[in-house]
BAFI-37902 format. One record per residue (C-alpha): residue in three letters; x, y, z. Coordinates in steps of 0.05 Angstrom, whole numbers, padded with zeros to 5 digits, always signed. Layout:
N
ALAXYZ...
This chain:
441
UNK+00439-00177+00266UNK+00380-00128+00265UNK+00335-00104+00210UNK+00306-00034+00217UNK+00238-00020+00186UNK+00225+00054+00177UNK+00153+00076+00187UNK+00093+00071+00233UNK+00034+00042+00194UNK+00001-00023+00177UNK+00050-00036+00120UNK+00108-00029+00168UNK+00075-00075+00219UNK+00067-00128+00164UNK+00140-00119+00143UNK+00164-00125+00215UNK+00125-00189+00227UNK+00149-00224+00164UNK+00222-00202+00174UNK+00219-00225+00247UNK+00213-00296+00221UNK+00287-00292+00206UNK+00318-00236+00247UNK+00310-00186+00304UNK+00271-00125+00281UNK+00268-00053+00304UNK+00215-00005+00276UNK+00229+00069+00275UNK+00185+00101+00300UNK+00133+00045+00298UNK+00068+00047+00338UNK+00044+00017+00404UNK+00013-00044+00372UNK+00077-00069+00339UNK+00123-00094+00395UNK+00122-00169+00405UNK+00166-00224+00430UNK+00171-00298+00411UNK+00136-00316+00477UNK+00072-00276+00465UNK+00049-00308+00400UNK+00092-00265+00355UNK+00143-00287+00303UNK+00207-00325+00318UNK+00247-00261+00334UNK+00229-00199+00375UNK+00200-00135+00347UNK+00214-00070+00384UNK+00201+00003+00368UNK+00244+00065+00379UNK+00232+00140+00372UNK+00305+00148+00349UNK+00317+00173+00278UNK+00339+00117+00230UNK+00407+00149+00218UNK+00423+00142+00292UNK+00409+00067+00297UNK+00461+00012+00296UNK+00420-00033+00250UNK+00459-00056+00188UNK+00398-00068+00143UNK+00341-00019+00130UNK+00274-00027+00096UNK+00240+00040+00085UNK+00164+00034+00086UNK+00130+00101+00070UNK+00140+00143+00008UNK+00154+00210+00043UNK+00223+00192+00073UNK+00242+00161+00006UNK+00224+00225-00032UNK+00263+00263+00022UNK+00326+00223+00007UNK+00332+00179+00069UNK+00357+00120+00028UNK+00412+00163-00001UNK+00435+00186+00068UNK+00435+00115+00096UNK+00474+00088+00036UNK+00524+00144+00043UNK+00536+00120+00114UNK+00550+00049+00089UNK+00483+00017+00106UNK+00447-00034+00064UNK+00380-00005+00044UNK+00316-00030+00010UNK+00286+00033-00020UNK+00303+00078-00078UNK+00342+00143-00072UNK+00309+00210-00081UNK+00315+00209-00157UNK+00281+00141-00163UNK+00229+00161-00112UNK+00206+00217-00158UNK+00165+00163-00193UNK+00117+00171-00135UNK+00136+00241-00111UNK+00116+00272-00178UNK+00062+00244-00221UNK+00084+00289-00277UNK+00154+00259-00274UNK+00124+00189-00272UNK+00084+00203-00336UNK+00146+00231-00369UNK+00185+00167-00354UNK+00126+00124-00376UNK+00126+00159-00444UNK+00201+00152-00451UNK+00196+00077-00434UNK+00139+00063-00482UNK+00096+00036-00425UNK+00021+00038-00440UNK-00018+00088-00398UNK-00079+00133-00402UNK-00079+00195-00447UNK-00057+00252-00402UNK-00034+00324-00396UNK+00004+00362-00341UNK-00018+00432-00321UNK-00005+00487-00270UNK-00056+00536-00297UNK-00132+00526-00295UNK-00155+00547-00365UNK-00108+00501-00405UNK-00126+00444-00358UNK-00200+00457-00371UNK-00190+00458-00446UNK-00153+00392-00444UNK-00206+00362-00398UNK-00260+00377-00449UNK-00224+00337-00503UNK-00230+00273-00461UNK-00289+00225-00455UNK-00314+00214-00385UNK-00299+00194-00332UNK-00245+00246-00318UNK-00185+00235-00272UNK-00150+00293-00236UNK-00087+00278-00195UNK-00043+00321-00152UNK+00028+00322-00178UNK+00057+00315-00108UNK+00046+00268-00050UNK-00024+00269-00019UNK-00026+00206+00025UNK-00065+00167-00027UNK-00121+00218-00028UNK-00100+00263-00085UNK-00137+00227-00141UNK-00207+00247-00162UNK-00247+00204-00212UNK-00302+00251-00234UNK-00367+00227-00265UNK-00385+00296-00293UNK-00346+00350-00326UNK-00371+00400-00274UNK-00343+00357-00217UNK-00276+00350-00253UNK-00271+00426-00265UNK-00288+00441-00192UNK-00234+00393-00170UNK-00184+00425-00217UNK-00199+00493-00188UNK-00192+00468-00116UNK-00125+00434-00129UNK-00092+00487-00172UNK-00112+00542-00123UNK-00078+00504-00066UNK-00144+00499-00028UNK-00147+00423-00032UNK-00075+00399-00022UNK-00031+00460-00016UNK+00032+00460-00058UNK+00024+00385-00074UNK-00037+00403-00117UNK-00013+00466-00151UNK+00009+00423-00209UNK-00039+00368-00234UNK-00042+00311-00282UNK-00107+00305-00320UNK-00122+00239-00355UNK-00176+00198-00386UNK-00212+00147-00343UNK-00198+00074-00358UNK-00245+00015-00350UNK-00229-00055-00328UNK-00206-00095-00267UNK-00147-00066-00228UNK-00085-00105-00207UNK-00029-00085-00159UNK+00037-00116-00179UNK+00095-00111-00130UNK+00164-00124-00158UNK+00232-00129-00124UNK+00286-00092-00162UNK+00362-00088-00150UNK+00376-00036-00204UNK+00383-00087-00260UNK+00340-00147-00247UNK+00268-00154-00224UNK+00229-00209-00188UNK+00153-00204-00184UNK+00116-00218-00120UNK+00045-00246-00116UNK-00006-00199-00148UNK-00061-00167-00106UNK-00122-00124-00115UNK-00139-00066-00070UNK-00202-00024-00058UNK-00189+00050-00058UNK-00257+00083-00049UNK-00285+00089+00020UNK-00353+00059+00007UNK-00382-00008-00016UNK-00390-00014-00091UNK-00332+00034-00102UNK-00370+00094-00079UNK-00347+00157-00043UNK-00279+00191-00043UNK-00212+00157-00055UNK-00172+00134+00006UNK-00104+00103+00019UNK-00139+00035+00012UNK-00197+00002+00048UNK-00177-00071+00037UNK-00142-00120-00009UNK-00135-00193-00027UNK-00083-00238-00058UNK-00076-00276-00103UNK-00119-00248-00159UNK-00157-00306-00192UNK-00152-00279-00263UNK-00079-00260-00259UNK-00039-00324-00267UNK+00037-00333-00272UNK+00036-00325-00347UNK-00001-00259-00343UNK+00046-00235-00288UNK+00105-00247-00334UNK+00070-00207-00389UNK+00056-00150-00341UNK+00129-00148-00319UNK+00152-00145-00392UNK+00101-00091-00409UNK+00102-00047-00347UNK+00166-00059-00308UNK+00225-00082-00350UNK+00222-00021-00397UNK+00217+00026-00338UNK+00277-00003-00302UNK+00317+00003-00367UNK+00298+00076-00373UNK+00318+00090-00302UNK+00386+00059-00314UNK+00396+00102-00377UNK+00381+00162-00333UNK+00434+00139-00283UNK+00384+00118-00229UNK+00403+00055-00191UNK+00335+00034-00166UNK+00341-00015-00108UNK+00276-00029-00073UNK+00204-00047-00086UNK+00168-00021-00146UNK+00092-00021-00144UNK+00056-00019-00210UNK-00018-00002-00205UNK-00049-00030-00269UNK-00116-00028-00304UNK-00129-00090-00346UNK-00168-00056-00402UNK-00198-00086-00465UNK-00137-00057-00501UNK-00088-00091-00454UNK-00056-00072-00388UNK-00043+00002-00375UNK-00005+00034-00318UNK-00046+00078-00271UNK+00011+00095-00224UNK+00077+00073-00197UNK+00092+00073-00123UNK+00163+00065-00097UNK+00149+00020-00037UNK+00105-00037-00013UNK+00032-00019-00022UNK-00014-00010+00038UNK-00058-00051+00047UNK-00028-00097-00006UNK+00031-00112+00039UNK-00017-00140+00090UNK-00040-00194+00042UNK+00023-00206+00000UNK+00075-00211+00056UNK+00037-00261+00100UNK+00036-00309+00040UNK+00111-00304+00028UNK+00142-00373+00038UNK+00214-00351+00022UNK+00264-00323+00071UNK+00246-00248+00069UNK+00312-00224+00098UNK+00352-00262+00045UNK+00309-00232-00011UNK+00313-00160+00014UNK+00388-00162+00029UNK+00398-00187-00042UNK+00359-00127-00067UNK+00400-00079-00025UNK+00466-00111-00048UNK+00448-00112-00122UNK+00449-00188-00129UNK+00376-00205-00136UNK+00393-00253-00193UNK+00424-00301-00143UNK+00359-00311-00104UNK+00303-00292-00153UNK+00286-00364-00167UNK+00273-00374-00092UNK+00213-00327-00089UNK+00156-00372-00066UNK+00086-00360-00040UNK+00040-00404+00001UNK-00022-00425-00037UNK-00070-00400+00017UNK-00104-00335-00003UNK-00105-00274+00042UNK-00157-00220+00053UNK-00147-00154+00090UNK-00204-00110+00115UNK-00185-00040+00137UNK-00221-00010+00197UNK-00222+00065+00192UNK-00239+00122+00240UNK-00301+00163+00240UNK-00295+00220+00190UNK-00243+00185+00146UNK-00218+00204+00094UNK-00237+00277+00104UNK-00227+00293+00177UNK-00215+00229+00216UNK-00232+00232+00290UNK-00180+00208+00339UNK-00182+00186+00412UNK-00240+00136+00407UNK-00229+00076+00454UNK-00223+00011+00415UNK-00259-00051+00441UNK-00234-00121+00426UNK-00159-00107+00434UNK-00113-00112+00494UNK-00118-00109+00554UNK-00189-00136+00547UNK-00167-00196+00506UNK-00162-00201+00431UNK-00219-00243+00404UNK-00201-00223+00333UNK-00136-00262+00335UNK-00172-00322+00363UNK-00200-00332+00293UNK-00155-00381+00256UNK-00106-00348+00207UNK-00120-00277+00230UNK-00069-00222+00244UNK-00088-00152+00265UNK-00040-00100+00238UNK-00038-00033+00275UNK-00035+00028+00231UNK-00058+00087+00273UNK-00067+00069+00346UNK-00046+00100+00412UNK-00046+00072+00483UNK-00084+00111+00535UNK-00064+00116+00608UNK-00101+00052+00626UNK-00064+00012+00573UNK-00123+00009+00525UNK-00116+00026+00451UNK-00150+00087+00421UNK-00155+00111+00349UNK-00099+00157+00326UNK-00111+00169+00252UNK-00152+00152+00191UNK-00138+00079+00175UNK-00133+00050+00245UNK-00125-00026+00237UNK-00118-00077+00181UNK-00150-00144+00197UNK-00118-00197+00152UNK-00135-00270+00147UNK-00106-00330+00111UNK-00151-00386+00091UNK-00153-00450+00049UNK-00193-00412-00004UNK-00212-00340-00017UNK-00282-00348+00011UNK-00257-00376+00077UNK-00203-00323+00082UNK-00256-00270+00071UNK-00302-00301+00123UNK-00247-00303+00175UNK-00226-00230+00162UNK-00297-00205+00171UNK-00311-00249+00231UNK-00250-00220+00265UNK-00267-00149+00243UNK-00335-00156+00276UNK-00303-00166+00344UNK-00265-00099+00341UNK-00308-00039+00354UNK-00307+00036+00368UNK-00354+00094+00358UNK-00361+00111+00284UNK-00317+00054+00260UNK-00319+00047+00184UNK-00305-00013+00139UNK-00324-00037+00071UNK-00365-00101+00069UNK-00349-00121-00003UNK-00274-00134+00000UNK-00259-00194-00046UNK-00333-00208-00052UNK-00335-00213-00128UNK-00270-00253-00132UNK-00296-00302-00079UNK-00362-00309-00116UNK-00399-00282-00055UNK-00369-00334-00009UNK-00357-00310+00061UNK-00416-00261+00062UNK-00437-00286+00131UNK-00374-00258+00160UNK-00388-00191+00128UNK-00457-00189+00159UNK-00426-00202+00228UNK-00376-00146+00217UNK-00432-00097+00199UNK-00463-00105+00268UNK-00404-00071+00301UNK-00393-00017+00250UNK-00421+00041+00291UNK-00407+00019+00363
């Protein structure tokens, strides 16, 4: 039996590796860093890639990684062909495909969220913006690869962003409708939940880092790193978050006739007034998948097949995670997130050896790499690699991730040096110092 993972990024690499513990895996289209066999240090089963479209493959089980094919209805087409699929159909995927739709469903479900308004004209948006206290949040309604959210510190910055988005200058048609909302304060938490249309089963919580620079500075990105578990989010709080932010939503989707079978990602802000939903995504988060999935101690194929077949209740009590924390540091290309440069040769990967993976507990997930004619890897996008490490405690996991990151270099390489720093109490800072030395090679 073969599982097909649809996608080409770091999240799909993490999915392929965890699923290959139990079954053969093919990734469509994948990337050059993904293929592995049991004999070369990979998981128990082989991972291969193919340029063939998913609909043309003989795999009987599919896990769809990115949001774009879900919004485009790939899960619907595969199910119509009799395949078992982890991923919502196009109607369910609107939770991520349209932030306006997401807010509408939030309101119907009674799920707490920020005060907001939806606009397609500039002047009404400006008027609403001026009724809110700062900071001000402006989001594209459509998909923007994780870069369509602006958190503005001044009203002038917020108004300029509104004008750029609504004119189409910033994100084309994806930004011609916007959601404007009040900024919220508090720690963030990413909660991934399996859902079979009726029942839900939470996975381990994580925290990600969206801004490009240390100290949460600079523009938003798809994510510059993550860690799991989150020290202040225990099992009791996870149950509360599910009851507040997930169960009412799933009930609303069912009332609307939407059979949601897949992963639901709730991005939460833990404010002084309780948890509030910032966003829903309709797939595994990236880079959250790179810290949650390596900790999964359960049979991943069994869990995801149960999701696809609508029988999650039969296996929900088997969801288990290893106690070892995980930290992921994203290595990004020069110019990211604005205009990432491609084609830079990467040092520290095959065929020159891979010192990063010689560090205990480390896995390097490829997100945007290409092989040149001499077999070496080059950069091929914005977020190039995710360096993830497991450790006996968060500080050691962090130290390992940064130590390994320091051995991978290219011209203009970017990384944040404060991933999990506060949660680890500063532990592992030596590794971050080592990683800094290679940041511009």
